C-alpha positions in Angstrom: -56.6 -45.2 4.7 -59.7 -47.5 5.4 -59.2 -50.4 7.7 -60.5 -53.0 5.0 -57.7 -51.9 2.9 -54.8 -52.7 5.2 -56.8 -55.5 6.7 -55.5 -58.5 4.6 -52.5 -58.0 2.7 -52.5 -61.1 1.1 -56.0 -60.6 -0.3 -55.6 -59.8 -4.0 -58.6 -57.2 -3.8 -57.3 -55.5 -0.8 -54.1 -55.0 -2.8 -55.9 -53.7 -5.7 -57.6 -51.1 -3.7 -54.4 -50.3 -2.0 -52.9 -49.5 -5.4 -55.1 -46.4 -5.6 -53.1 -45.0 -2.7 -49.5 -45.7 -4.5 -47.2 -43.3 -5.7 -46.5 -44.7 -9.3 -43.3 -43.0 -9.8 -40.5 -41.5 -7.9 -40.9 -37.8 -8.0 -38.4 -35.1 -6.9 -36.2 -31.8 -7.6 -32.7 -31.4 -7.9 -31.7 -27.5 -8.0 -35.1 -26.6 -9.3 -35.2 -29.4 -12.0 -38.2 -31.7 -11.8 -37.2 -35.6 -12.3 -39.6 -38.3 -12.4 -38.3 -42.1 -12.5 -40.3 -45.0 -13.3 -37.8 -47.8 -12.4 -35.3 -47.5 -9.6 -32.7 -50.0 -8.3 -33.5 -49.5 -4.6 -29.8 -49.8 -3.4 -28.9 -46.7 -5.4 -28.0 -43.8 -3.6 -28.5 -40.2 -4.2 -24.9 -39.5 -4.6 -24.6 -42.2 -7.3 -27.7 -40.6 -9.2 -26.2 -37.4 -9.1 -23.0 -38.2 -10.5 -24.0 -40.7 -13.2 -27.6 -39.5 -14.4 -27.2 -35.6 -13.8 -24.7 -32.9 -14.6 -24.8 -31.8 -10.9 -21.4 -33.7 -10.1 -19.7 -31.4 -7.8 -20.9 -33.5 -4.6 -18.0 -36.0 -4.4 -17.5 -39.9 -3.2 -15.1 -39.6 -0.3 -15.1 -42.1 2.5 -18.5 -43.6 1.5 -19.7 -43.7 5.3 -21.0 -40.4 6.1 -18.0 -39.3 7.7 -15.8 -36.8 5.5 -18.7 -34.5 4.3 -17.3 -34.3 0.7 -20.9 -35.6 -0.6 -23.2 -33.2 1.5 -26.4 -31.8 -0.2 -29.1 -29.9 1.1 -32.6 -31.7 1.4 -35.8 -30.0 1.7 -39.1 -31.4 2.7 -42.7 -29.8 2.3 -45.3 -30.1 5.0 -48.7 -29.2 3.0 -50.8 -29.3 6.2 -48.6 -26.2 7.7 -47.1 -24.9 4.2 -43.8 -25.2 6.0 -40.4 -26.1 4.3 -37.7 -27.9 6.3 -34.3 -28.1 5.3 -31.3 -30.5 6.3 -27.8 -31.0 5.4 -27.4 -34.7 4.3 -24.7 -37.1 3.3 -25.7 -38.4 -0.3 -23.6 -41.1 0.0 -25.7 -43.0 2.3 -29.1 -41.6 1.3 -31.1 -43.8 -0.8 -32.6 -42.4 -3.8 -36.1 -44.0 -3.0 -36.1 -42.2 0.3 -36.4 -38.7 -1.1 -39.9 -38.8 -3.2 -41.6 -35.6 -2.7 -38.4 -33.8 -1.6 -35.9 -31.2 -3.3 -32.4 -31.4 -3.5 -30.0 -28.6 -3.7 -26.4 -28.9 -4.6 -23.5 -26.5 -4.7 -24.5 -26.0 -8.3 -27.8 -24.7 -7.4 -26.3 -22.0 -5.3 -24.5 -20.3 -8.4 -22.0 -20.8 -11.2 -19.6 -18.7 -13.5 -22.7 -18.2 -15.8 -25.3 -17.2 -13.4 -23.0 -15.5 -10.8 -21.6 -17.2 -7.8 -23.2 -17.3 -4.5 -21.5 -15.3 -1.7 -20.6 -18.5 0.2 -18.3 -19.3 -3.0 -16.8 -15.8 -3.0 -16.1 -15.8 0.4 -14.7 -19.4 0.6 -12.5 -18.0 -2.4 -11.6 -14.7 -0.9 -10.4 -16.2 2.5 -8.6 -18.9 0.6 -10.4 -21.7 2.2 -9.8 -24.1 -0.9 -7.1 -25.8 -2.6 -7.7 -29.2 -4.4 -11.5 -28.3 -3.9 -12.4 -31.8 -3.6 -14.0 -31.2 0.0 -15.5 -27.7 -0.9 -18.6 -28.1 -2.3 -19.8 -30.3 0.6 -18.4 -27.6 2.9 -20.5 -25.0 0.9 -23.7 -26.9 1.6 -23.2 -27.6 5.0 -22.7 -23.9 5.7 -25.7 -23.1 3.3 -27.8 -25.4 5.5 -26.9 -23.5 8.6 -27.6 -20.2 7.0 -30.8 -21.4 5.8 -32.0 -22.4 9.3 -30.7 -19.4 11.2 -32.8 -17.2 9.2 -36.0 -19.3 10.5 -35.1 -18.0 14.2 -37.7 -15.1 14.3 -36.7 -14.6 18.1 -33.1 -13.2 16.8 -32.9 -9.9 15.4 -32.3 -8.8 12.0 -28.5 -8.8 11.3 -26.7 -5.8 9.6 -26.4 -5.9 6.0 -24.2 -8.5 4.7 -24.6 -10.7 7.7 -26.9 -13.6 8.8 -28.9 -14.3 11.8 -25.9 -17.2 12.3 -23.8 -16.9 15.4 -20.0 -17.8 15.4 -20.5 -20.9 17.5 -23.0 -22.1 14.8 -20.7 -21.3 11.7 -18.0 -23.3 13.4 -20.4 -26.0 14.4 -21.9 -26.2 10.6 -18.6 -27.6 9.2 -17.8 -30.1 11.9 -18.7 -32.9 9.7 -16.8 -31.8 6.7 -13.0 -32.8 6.5 -10.0 -31.2 4.5 -6.6 -32.8 4.2 -5.0 -29.7 2.3 -6.3 -26.2 3.2 -6.3 -26.4 7.1 -9.0 -25.3 9.4 -8.5 -21.8 10.0 -9.3 -20.2 6.8 -12.4 -22.6 6.2 -13.6 -21.3 9.7 -13.0 -17.6 9.0 -15.2 -17.9 5.7 -18.0 -19.4 7.6 -17.5 -17.2 10.6 -17.9 -14.0 8.1 -21.3 -14.7 7.9 -21.9 -14.4 11.6 -23.5 -11.1 12.7 -21.4 -11.5 16.2 -18.2 -11.9 14.6 -15.3 -9.5 15.2 -14.0 -8.8 11.7 -10.6 -8.3 12.9 -10.2 -11.5 14.3 -10.7 -13.0 10.7 -7.4 -14.1 9.0 -5.8 -13.2 5.7 -8.2 -12.7 2.8 -8.2 -11.1 -0.6 -11.1 -8.5 0.6 -8.9 -6.2 2.8 -5.5 -5.7 4.1 -4.8 -6.5 7.7 -4.6 -3.5 10.0 -6.5 -0.9 12.1 -9.8 0.0 10.9 -9.1 -1.6 7.4 -11.7 -4.3 7.5 -15.1 -3.6 6.7 -18.6 -5.9 5.9 -18.9 -3.3 2.9 -15.6 -5.2 1.3 -17.1 -8.6 1.6 -19.5 -10.0 -1.0 -22.8 -9.2 -0.3 -25.6 -11.6 1.3 -29.2 -11.8 1.5 -31.1 -14.7 2.8 -33.4 -14.7 0.1 -31.0 -15.9 -2.4 -32.1 -19.4 -3.0 -35.3 -21.2 -3.3 -34.9 -24.4 -1.7 -38.5 -26.1 -2.6 -39.7 -25.3 -6.1 -43.4 -24.3 -6.5 -44.3 -26.9 -8.8 -43.4 -29.7 -6.5 -45.6 -28.3 -3.8 -48.5 -28.4 -6.1 -47.7 -31.9 -6.7 -47.5 -32.8 -3.3 -51.0 -31.1 -2.4 -52.7 -32.7 -5.6 -51.4 -36.2 -4.2 -52.5 -35.9 -0.8 -55.8 -34.0 -1.9 -56.5 -37.3 -4.2 -56.0 -39.6 -1.2 -58.4 -37.5 1.0 -61.0 -37.4 -1.7 -60.9 -41.1 -1.8 -61.9 -41.3 1.8 -65.8 -41.3 2.0 -65.7 -39.6 5.6 -63.4 -36.7 4.4 -64.0 -36.6 0.7 -61.9 -33.3 -0.2 -60.3 -31.9 3.1 -56.5 -32.0 3.3 -55.8 -33.5 6.7 -53.2 -35.1 9.0 -54.7 -38.2 8.6 -53.6 -38.3 5.1 -50.3 -38.7 6.0 -50.7 -40.6 9.3 -52.7 -43.3 7.7 -51.7 -43.6 4.1 -49.2 -46.0 3.2 -47.1 -45.1 0.2 -45.1 -47.8 -1.7 -43.1 -45.2 -3.5 -42.6 -45.9 -6.5 -45.0 -49.3 -7.2 -42.8 -49.7 -10.3 -39.7 -50.5 -8.5 -37.3 -53.1 -9.5 -39.1 -56.1 -8.0 -41.3 -54.0 -6.1 -39.1 -54.0 -3.2 -39.1 -50.3 -1.6 -42.1 -49.8 1.1 -42.7 -47.1 3.6 -45.6 -48.1 6.2 -47.1 -45.0 8.1 -47.9 -47.3 11.2 -46.8 -50.0 13.4 -49.4 -52.3 12.6 -49.0 -51.8 9.1 -45.3 -52.7 9.3 -46.1 -55.9 11.2 -48.8 -56.7 8.2 -46.1 -56.2 5.8 -43.4 -58.5 7.7 -46.0 -61.4 8.0 -47.3 -61.2 4.5 -46.3 -63.8 2.2 -44.5 -61.3 -0.1 -41.8 -60.9 2.7 -41.2 -64.7 3.5 -37.8 -66.2 2.6 -36.5 -62.5 1.8 -33.7 -60.6 3.1 -35.1 -57.5 4.5 -33.5 -54.0 5.5 -35.0 -51.7 7.7 -34.1 -48.0 6.5 -34.1 -44.8 8.7 -30.6 -42.8 8.3 -29.1 -45.9 6.2 -25.6 -45.3 8.1 -25.3 -49.2 8.5 -24.5 -49.3 5.0 -21.5 -47.2 5.2 -20.1 -50.0 7.9 -21.4 -53.2 6.6 -21.5 -52.8 3.0 -24.1 -55.2 2.5 -26.7 -53.2 0.0 -26.7 -56.2 -2.5 -27.6 -58.8 0.3 -31.3 -57.5 0.5 -34.2 -58.0 -1.3 -36.9 -55.7 0.4 -36.2 -52.3 1.9 -38.7 -50.7 4.4 -38.4 -47.1 5.1 -39.3 -46.7 8.6 -39.5 -42.7 8.8 -43.2 -42.5 8.1 -44.4 -43.6 11.4 -41.2 -42.8 13.4 -41.4 -39.3 12.7 -45.2 -39.4 13.8 -44.3 -41.4 17.0 -41.4 -38.8 17.8 -44.1 -35.8 17.4 -46.3 -37.6 19.9 
């Protein structure tokens, strides 16, 4: 973004020019399905949207504080510069919907179902008797799936035998440390997770419906087959939209008319989306732009919430008290990298 665009936030002409660099709607994907929202209440959480506006309702509302894991889903981001996708397990009860612009969400429904066929995670959770009431199971499945996806990216590890993953036993155990279950017990859940680990001793796994306990009776071929390429976590259409968006910004800069470059992401201030209720979600890309926002007339006499992980809302329950939301991740990520 050119300096004259961000130089005076109260200048109408500058704000009009800024509009060229603003995402006009909230665009994201859930289980490969595209969503585009023109109007969003900025305090809306991802979990609330999933359970009230989509058919993907298996993520549950438990504690509302990010402590039980019942609401866990997978969030994937795409870096158009390096052509890289990054996946994270997130608590959807804390994640504000406006913060997932140009992101892809995968819920347990996106892994598989009775019509399309269940994912090996589902089948192994069932076979190891790792679920009773099922309230917490969708979140546990997604926590494990996130660990599996990220383990496969570790190129320094050798290729695992068929049916296993690059996940280690210790990583499998850690994958669900943020998930609570009040009825099943830890052992069968951990066994289901460890069954994917290449360094597991199958004889150490507990009772299951795949084999009988006894010498030489357990065998990996008796487990539901697993391949790391089962699920696409970031759809191609969303990658193309992201590239198109940043190419448009780059083309608007006279010094670099068409090149997709890091300055696009570093200098572009995205207010996403511009048509939010009361226009109160902002994502500055630098500290200077943040202070220009805070000092502008538009922010005077307003209650402002700084959003990073939004964990505070699980404790203080003050979402209705804020008029303006500022997403700080745009420049915090850049500062951490540098």
